[in-house]
Biotite code that builds the C-alpha atoms (Angstrom):
import biotite.structure as struc

atoms = struc.array([
    struc.Atom([111.520, 107.353, 96.634], chain_id="A", res_id=1, res_name="MET", atom_name="CA", element="C"),
    struc.Atom([113.362, 107.497, 93.311], chain_id="A", res_id=2, res_name="PRO", atom_name="CA", element="C"),
    struc.Atom([111.427, 108.580, 90.199], chain_id="A", res_id=3, res_name="PRO", atom_name="CA", element="C"),
    struc.Atom([109.444, 105.938, 88.379], chain_id="A", res_id=4, res_name="GLY", atom_name="CA", element="C"),
    struc.Atom([106.688, 103.433, 89.062], chain_id="A", res_id=5, res_name="VAL", atom_name="CA", element="C"),
    struc.Atom([107.544, 100.986, 91.842], chain_id="A", res_id=6, res_name="HIS", atom_name="CA", element="C"),
    struc.Atom([105.422, 97.802, 91.872], chain_id="A", res_id=7, res_name="PRO", atom_name="CA", element="C"),
    struc.Atom([104.631, 96.343, 95.298], chain_id="A", res_id=8, res_name="ALA", atom_name="CA", element="C"),
    struc.Atom([102.269, 93.895, 96.918], chain_id="A", res_id=9, res_name="GLU", atom_name="CA", element="C"),
    struc.Atom([99.519, 95.434, 99.038], chain_id="A", res_id=10, res_name="LEU", atom_name="CA", element="C"),
    struc.Atom([101.105, 93.987, 102.185], chain_id="A", res_id=11, res_name="THR", atom_name="CA", element="C"),
    struc.Atom([104.369, 95.783, 101.398], chain_id="A", res_id=12, res_name="GLU", atom_name="CA", element="C"),
    struc.Atom([102.587, 99.094, 100.813], chain_id="A", res_id=13, res_name="VAL", atom_name="CA", element="C"),
    struc.Atom([100.640, 98.773, 104.061], chain_id="A", res_id=14, res_name="LEU", atom_name="CA", element="C"),
    struc.Atom([103.759, 97.867, 106.051], chain_id="A", res_id=15, res_name="ALA", atom_name="CA", element="C"),
    struc.Atom([105.789, 100.740, 104.575], chain_id="A", res_id=16, res_name="ARG", atom_name="CA", element="C"),
    struc.Atom([103.200, 103.524, 104.455], chain_id="A", res_id=17, res_name="PHE", atom_name="CA", element="C"),
    struc.Atom([100.228, 102.483, 106.583], chain_id="A", res_id=18, res_name="GLY", atom_name="CA", element="C"),
    struc.Atom([101.503, 102.423, 110.142], chain_id="A", res_id=19, res_name="THR", atom_name="CA", element="C"),
    struc.Atom([103.008, 105.808, 111.148], chain_id="A", res_id=20, res_name="PHE", atom_name="CA", element="C"),
    struc.Atom([99.828, 107.271, 112.607], chain_id="A", res_id=21, res_name="SER", atom_name="CA", element="C"),
    struc.Atom([96.202, 106.481, 113.305], chain_id="A", res_id=22, res_name="GLU", atom_name="CA", element="C"),
    struc.Atom([95.198, 108.380, 110.157], chain_id="A", res_id=23, res_name="LEU", atom_name="CA", element="C"),
    struc.Atom([97.629, 106.330, 108.053], chain_id="A", res_id=24, res_name="ARG", atom_name="CA", element="C"),
    struc.Atom([96.192, 103.121, 109.522], chain_id="A", res_id=25, res_name="ARG", atom_name="CA", element="C"),
    struc.Atom([92.688, 104.284, 108.542], chain_id="A", res_id=26, res_name="ASP", atom_name="CA", element="C"),
    struc.Atom([93.889, 105.154, 105.042], chain_id="A", res_id=27, res_name="GLN", atom_name="CA", element="C"),
    struc.Atom([95.595, 101.770, 104.778], chain_id="A", res_id=28, res_name="ALA", atom_name="CA", element="C"),
    struc.Atom([92.345, 100.054, 105.727], chain_id="A", res_id=29, res_name="GLN", atom_name="CA", element="C"),
    struc.Atom([90.601, 101.836, 102.857], chain_id="A", res_id=30, res_name="SER", atom_name="CA", element="C"),
    struc.Atom([93.318, 100.534, 100.509], chain_id="A", res_id=31, res_name="LEU", atom_name="CA", element="C"),
    struc.Atom([92.616, 97.035, 101.827], chain_id="A", res_id=32, res_name="GLU", atom_name="CA", element="C"),
    struc.Atom([88.952, 97.500, 100.879], chain_id="A", res_id=33, res_name="TRP", atom_name="CA", element="C"),
    struc.Atom([89.898, 98.982, 97.499], chain_id="A", res_id=34, res_name="LEU", atom_name="CA", element="C"),
    struc.Atom([92.004, 96.126, 96.126], chain_id="A", res_id=35, res_name="VAL", atom_name="CA", element="C"),
    struc.Atom([89.267, 93.435, 96.036], chain_id="A", res_id=36, res_name="PRO", atom_name="CA", element="C"),
    struc.Atom([86.830, 95.951, 94.540], chain_id="A", res_id=37, res_name="LEU", atom_name="CA", element="C"),
    struc.Atom([89.353, 96.722, 91.806], chain_id="A", res_id=38, res_name="CYS", atom_name="CA", element="C"),
    struc.Atom([89.804, 93.061, 91.011], chain_id="A", res_id=39, res_name="LYS", atom_name="CA", element="C"),
    struc.Atom([86.052, 92.408, 90.950], chain_id="A", res_id=40, res_name="ALA", atom_name="CA", element="C"),
    struc.Atom([85.354, 95.436, 88.746], chain_id="A", res_id=41, res_name="ALA", atom_name="CA", element="C"),
    struc.Atom([88.015, 94.656, 86.132], chain_id="A", res_id=42, res_name="GLY", atom_name="CA", element="C"),
    struc.Atom([90.613, 97.263, 87.092], chain_id="A", res_id=43, res_name="ILE", atom_name="CA", element="C"),
    struc.Atom([94.017, 96.128, 85.818], chain_id="A", res_id=44, res_name="ILE", atom_name="CA", element="C"),
    struc.Atom([96.376, 98.700, 87.362], chain_id="A", res_id=45, res_name="ARG", atom_name="CA", element="C"),
    struc.Atom([96.287, 100.657, 90.609], chain_id="A", res_id=46, res_name="LEU", atom_name="CA", element="C"),
    struc.Atom([98.719, 103.534, 91.117], chain_id="A", res_id=47, res_name="ILE", atom_name="CA", element="C"),
    struc.Atom([99.082, 105.222, 94.509], chain_id="A", res_id=48, res_name="VAL", atom_name="CA", element="C"),
    struc.Atom([100.443, 108.745, 94.648], chain_id="A", res_id=49, res_name="ASN", atom_name="CA", element="C"),
    struc.Atom([100.531, 111.817, 96.812], chain_id="A", res_id=50, res_name="GLY", atom_name="CA", element="C"),
    struc.Atom([101.543, 112.410, 100.384], chain_id="A", res_id=51, res_name="SER", atom_name="CA", element="C"),
    struc.Atom([100.564, 108.873, 101.412], chain_id="A", res_id=52, res_name="PHE", atom_name="CA", element="C"),
    struc.Atom([103.674, 107.540, 99.659], chain_id="A", res_id=53, res_name="VAL", atom_name="CA", element="C"),
    struc.Atom([105.925, 110.023, 101.483], chain_id="A", res_id=54, res_name="THR", atom_name="CA", element="C"),
    struc.Atom([107.094, 110.383, 105.075], chain_id="A", res_id=55, res_name="SER", atom_name="CA", element="C"),
    struc.Atom([104.332, 112.895, 105.914], chain_id="A", res_id=56, res_name="THR", atom_name="CA", element="C"),
    struc.Atom([102.859, 111.843, 109.257], chain_id="A", res_id=57, res_name="THR", atom_name="CA", element="C"),
    struc.Atom([99.215, 112.624, 108.433], chain_id="A", res_id=58, res_name="ASP", atom_name="CA", element="C"),
    struc.Atom([98.505, 112.750, 104.682], chain_id="A", res_id=59, res_name="PRO", atom_name="CA", element="C"),
    struc.Atom([95.280, 114.446, 103.569], chain_id="A", res_id=60, res_name="ASN", atom_name="CA", element="C"),
    struc.Atom([94.192, 111.453, 101.504], chain_id="A", res_id=61, res_name="ASP", atom_name="CA", element="C"),
    struc.Atom([95.490, 108.685, 99.260], chain_id="A", res_id=62, res_name="VAL", atom_name="CA", element="C"),
    struc.Atom([95.549, 109.629, 95.582], chain_id="A", res_id=63, res_name="ASP", atom_name="CA", element="C"),
    struc.Atom([94.770, 106.601, 93.403], chain_id="A", res_id=64, res_name="CYS", atom_name="CA", element="C"),
    struc.Atom([94.526, 106.105, 89.659], chain_id="A", res_id=65, res_name="VAL", atom_name="CA", element="C"),
    struc.Atom([92.683, 102.998, 88.509], chain_id="A", res_id=66, res_name="LEU", atom_name="CA", element="C"),
    struc.Atom([93.065, 101.716, 84.948], chain_id="A", res_id=67, res_name="LEU", atom_name="CA", element="C"),
    struc.Atom([89.959, 100.078, 83.504], chain_id="A", res_id=68, res_name="MET", atom_name="CA", element="C"),
    struc.Atom([90.681, 96.774, 81.822], chain_id="A", res_id=69, res_name="GLY", atom_name="CA", element="C"),
    struc.Atom([88.825, 95.293, 78.854], chain_id="A", res_id=70, res_name="PRO", atom_name="CA", element="C"),
    struc.Atom([86.495, 93.437, 81.258], chain_id="A", res_id=71, res_name="ASP", atom_name="CA", element="C"),
    struc.Atom([85.556, 96.541, 83.255], chain_id="A", res_id=72, res_name="TYR", atom_name="CA", element="C"),
    struc.Atom([81.782, 96.622, 83.651], chain_id="A", res_id=73, res_name="ASN", atom_name="CA", element="C"),
    struc.Atom([80.563, 100.088, 84.595], chain_id="A", res_id=74, res_name="GLU", atom_name="CA", element="C"),
    struc.Atom([77.186, 98.586, 85.541], chain_id="A", res_id=75, res_name="LEU", atom_name="CA", element="C"),
    struc.Atom([78.570, 96.080, 88.047], chain_id="A", res_id=76, res_name="SER", atom_name="CA", element="C"),
    struc.Atom([78.122, 96.549, 91.792], chain_id="A", res_id=77, res_name="GLU", atom_name="CA", element="C"),
    struc.Atom([81.902, 96.685, 92.259], chain_id="A", res_id=78, res_name="SER", atom_name="CA", element="C"),
    struc.Atom([82.230, 99.482, 89.707], chain_id="A", res_id=79, res_name="ALA", atom_name="CA", element="C"),
    struc.Atom([79.351, 101.338, 91.374], chain_id="A", res_id=80, res_name="ALA", atom_name="CA", element="C"),
    struc.Atom([81.139, 101.073, 94.737], chain_id="A", res_id=81, res_name="GLU", atom_name="CA", element="C"),
    struc.Atom([84.303, 102.466, 93.173], chain_id="A", res_id=82, res_name="LEU", atom_name="CA", element="C"),
    struc.Atom([82.330, 105.350, 91.676], chain_id="A", res_id=83, res_name="GLU", atom_name="CA", element="C"),
    struc.Atom([80.807, 106.118, 95.103], chain_id="A", res_id=84, res_name="ARG", atom_name="CA", element="C"),
    struc.Atom([84.307, 106.128, 96.567], chain_id="A", res_id=85, res_name="GLY", atom_name="CA", element="C"),
    struc.Atom([85.896, 104.961, 99.782], chain_id="A", res_id=86, res_name="LEU", atom_name="CA", element="C"),
    struc.Atom([86.907, 106.900, 102.887], chain_id="A", res_id=87, res_name="PRO", atom_name="CA", element="C"),
    struc.Atom([90.302, 108.640, 102.685], chain_id="A", res_id=88, res_name="PHE", atom_name="CA", element="C"),
    struc.Atom([90.798, 107.757, 99.002], chain_id="A", res_id=89, res_name="LEU", atom_name="CA", element="C"),
    struc.Atom([90.763, 110.092, 96.023], chain_id="A", res_id=90, res_name="SER", atom_name="CA", element="C"),
    struc.Atom([89.989, 107.822, 93.064], chain_id="A", res_id=91, res_name="LEU", atom_name="CA", element="C"),
    struc.Atom([90.379, 108.495, 89.360], chain_id="A", res_id=92, res_name="GLN", atom_name="CA", element="C"),
    struc.Atom([88.992, 105.658, 87.248], chain_id="A", res_id=93, res_name="ILE", atom_name="CA", element="C"),
    struc.Atom([90.288, 106.005, 83.704], chain_id="A", res_id=94, res_name="VAL", atom_name="CA", element="C"),
    struc.Atom([90.908, 104.291, 80.375], chain_id="A", res_id=95, res_name="ARG", atom_name="CA", element="C"),
    struc.Atom([94.373, 103.866, 78.827], chain_id="A", res_id=96, res_name="GLN", atom_name="CA", element="C"),
    struc.Atom([94.944, 107.233, 77.104], chain_id="A", res_id=97, res_name="PRO", atom_name="CA", element="C"),
    struc.Atom([93.948, 109.198, 80.213], chain_id="A", res_id=98, res_name="GLN", atom_name="CA", element="C"),
    struc.Atom([95.941, 106.789, 82.417], chain_id="A", res_id=99, res_name="PHE", atom_name="CA", element="C"),
    struc.Atom([99.099, 107.623, 80.473], chain_id="A", res_id=100, res_name="ASP", atom_name="CA", element="C"),
    struc.Atom([98.409, 111.353, 80.851], chain_id="A", res_id=101, res_name="ASP", atom_name="CA", element="C"),
    struc.Atom([97.790, 111.038, 84.587], chain_id="A", res_id=102, res_name="VAL", atom_name="CA", element="C"),
    struc.Atom([100.984, 109.019, 85.058], chain_id="A", res_id=103, res_name="LEU", atom_name="CA", element="C"),
    struc.Atom([102.987, 111.725, 83.300], chain_id="A", res_id=104, res_name="ARG", atom_name="CA", element="C"),
    struc.Atom([101.372, 114.371, 85.514], chain_id="A", res_id=105, res_name="PHE", atom_name="CA", element="C"),
    struc.Atom([101.908, 112.369, 88.726], chain_id="A", res_id=106, res_name="PHE", atom_name="CA", element="C"),
    struc.Atom([105.532, 111.605, 87.811], chain_id="A", res_id=107, res_name="ALA", atom_name="CA", element="C"),
    struc.Atom([106.673, 115.108, 88.810], chain_id="A", res_id=108, res_name="THR", atom_name="CA", element="C"),
    struc.Atom([106.159, 117.280, 91.854], chain_id="A", res_id=109, res_name="ASP", atom_name="CA", element="C"),
    struc.Atom([105.067, 120.939, 91.926], chain_id="A", res_id=110, res_name="ARG", atom_name="CA", element="C"),
    struc.Atom([108.592, 122.002, 91.032], chain_id="A", res_id=111, res_name="ASP", atom_name="CA", element="C"),
    struc.Atom([108.669, 119.536, 88.097], chain_id="A", res_id=112, res_name="ARG", atom_name="CA", element="C"),
    struc.Atom([111.179, 117.237, 89.771], chain_id="A", res_id=113, res_name="PHE", atom_name="CA", element="C"),
    struc.Atom([110.724, 113.529, 89.112], chain_id="A", res_id=114, res_name="GLY", atom_name="CA", element="C"),
    struc.Atom([109.148, 111.512, 91.888], chain_id="A", res_id=115, res_name="LYS", atom_name="CA", element="C"),
    struc.Atom([108.213, 107.950, 92.628], chain_id="A", res_id=116, res_name="GLY", atom_name="CA", element="C"),
    struc.Atom([104.799, 106.337, 92.370], chain_id="A", res_id=117, res_name="LEU", atom_name="CA", element="C"),
    struc.Atom([103.694, 103.040, 93.850], chain_id="A", res_id=118, res_name="VAL", atom_name="CA", element="C"),
    struc.Atom([101.771, 100.470, 91.841], chain_id="A", res_id=119, res_name="GLU", atom_name="CA", element="C"),
    struc.Atom([99.871, 97.985, 93.945], chain_id="A", res_id=120, res_name="ILE", atom_name="CA", element="C"),
    struc.Atom([100.051, 94.653, 92.148], chain_id="A", res_id=121, res_name="ILE", atom_name="CA", element="C"),
    struc.Atom([96.533, 93.367, 91.513], chain_id="A", res_id=122, res_name="LEU", atom_name="CA", element="C"),
])
């Protein structure tokens, strides 16, 4: 995937990255659970990174960065579920300044080459 943030609908992400193996299907199911929780909690951006958005057959997990919006309620049940986490997902729930830092970090690989990230459209 070329460097940059590539917006996509959840259905596109699942079709492209969630079908190669049984593990990927399980990870994709967790993403399906994640999206409505994000919407209910007031998350405004969801970035997916890591080996899930590559051709690796069995990624370790799905790295996700969630940007809190102005309506994010840390005391809501949805936010509590996000804090507890979901199977196969590594979640970072952050505010804007940290989100920008994480995006810069995620935008390169270990060798500092640019890489692509996927943003699931909420």
